[in-house]
C-alpha positions, 0 to 999 in steps of 0.5 A, a space after each residue: 519501472 516496471 512495477 509501476 507499469 505492470 500496476 498501471 496495465 491492471 488498474 487500466 484493465 480493471 476500469 469499465 471503460 478503459 479507452 477512457 483512460 486518459 481522463 485520469 490526467 485531467 484532475 490533478 486538484 482533487 483526485 489523487 490517482 491523478 497526481 499518481 498518472 502524473 508521477 508515474 509518468 515522470 518516473 518513466 521519463 526520468 528512469 529512461 534518461 538515468 539508464 541512458 546517461 547516468 547522474 547522480 542528480 537524476 537518481 536524486 531526482 528519480 528517487 524523489 519521484 517514486 517517494 512521491 509515488 508511493 505517497 500518492 499511493 497511500 493517500 489514494 487509500 486514505 482518501 477513499 473515505 466510504 472504506 472503513 479500513 482504508 481511511 484510517 491514517 494506519 493504512 497509508 503508513 502501512 501501505 508507505 512502509 511495505 513499499 519502502 520494504 519491498 523496495 530496499 528486498 528488491 534492491 538487495 537481491 539486485 545486490 546478490 546477482 551482482 555478487 555485491 553482497 558482501 561489500 560495504 554497499 551490500 551490507 549496508 542495503 541489507 542492514 536497511 531491509 532489516 530496519 525497514 522490515 522492523 518498521 514495517 512490523 509496528 505500522 502493521 501492528 499499529 493498524 491493527 490496533 486502530 481497526 481493533 478501536 474501529 466501530 465501523 470496521 469489524 469485519 476488516 479487523 476480523 480479517 487482520 486478527 485471523 490472520 495476524 499471527 501467520 502474516 507477522 511471521 512471515 512478512 516480519 519474523 521470517 525475514 528479519 531472520 534471515 536477514 540477521 543471519 545474512 548480515 552475520 556471515 555473508 556467506 550465507 548469502 541464500 538465507 539473504 535472498 530468502 530474506 529478502 524474497 519473504 520481505 517481499 512476498 509478505 507485503 504483496 500478502 499484506 496489501 491483498 488483505 488490505 485491498 480484498 478482504 478488507 475492503 467492506 464499503 460502509 453502508 448508508 443510514 436512511 432513518 426509519 423508511 414508509 412508504 407512501 404519498 407525501 402528502 397522506 404522510 403529512 396529514 396522517 402526521 397532522 392527525 396524529 399531532 392533534 390527537 
């Protein structure tokens, strides 16, 4: 809830007219940003009620709402048709898997803070986190290959190609290695903490590159431009055809 609120607050601060932000709720039929905002409110309400009352049914409803929020975030990027590096389907999968890795990593950190890292639940969380890190690695490679095969996203492809080894090592290789150590020996809890932090940090770096440096806007092509009065251009065209 805090992460959602902080992210939406940053979006609110960056818009040109922040006091008209409520207009985002008026276009649910056409805007994925509207749907994201509505689902965020639902998550806040369900989260507050669950904190006060608890219950498995509320927890399931909150989890489904959170999944929907992540899905809306992925669709916001893929529906941005003017930015080639976002509109490909692999970008949505990369954002979705990154969000799942961050959530599992934060849950694993909570398990370590409560001292339940050696319990069955803690080991299950660490295993899920490791599997999701590997899935995100596949999504990152698929996205990089999709960019390399796109003619209109060469600048964006260069961004990920130049930093791919460092990014893959920091967001995939290092967390996976540390999580394997933590699963092998529950006493090696510092490795699990470091692996979870690396997984979260790698996700932030990945999304930073995707949303900022790789966000190249596609240009427009109007064909051959000519100057002059339209009637004069037409007369000149007719004269050339007669000649």
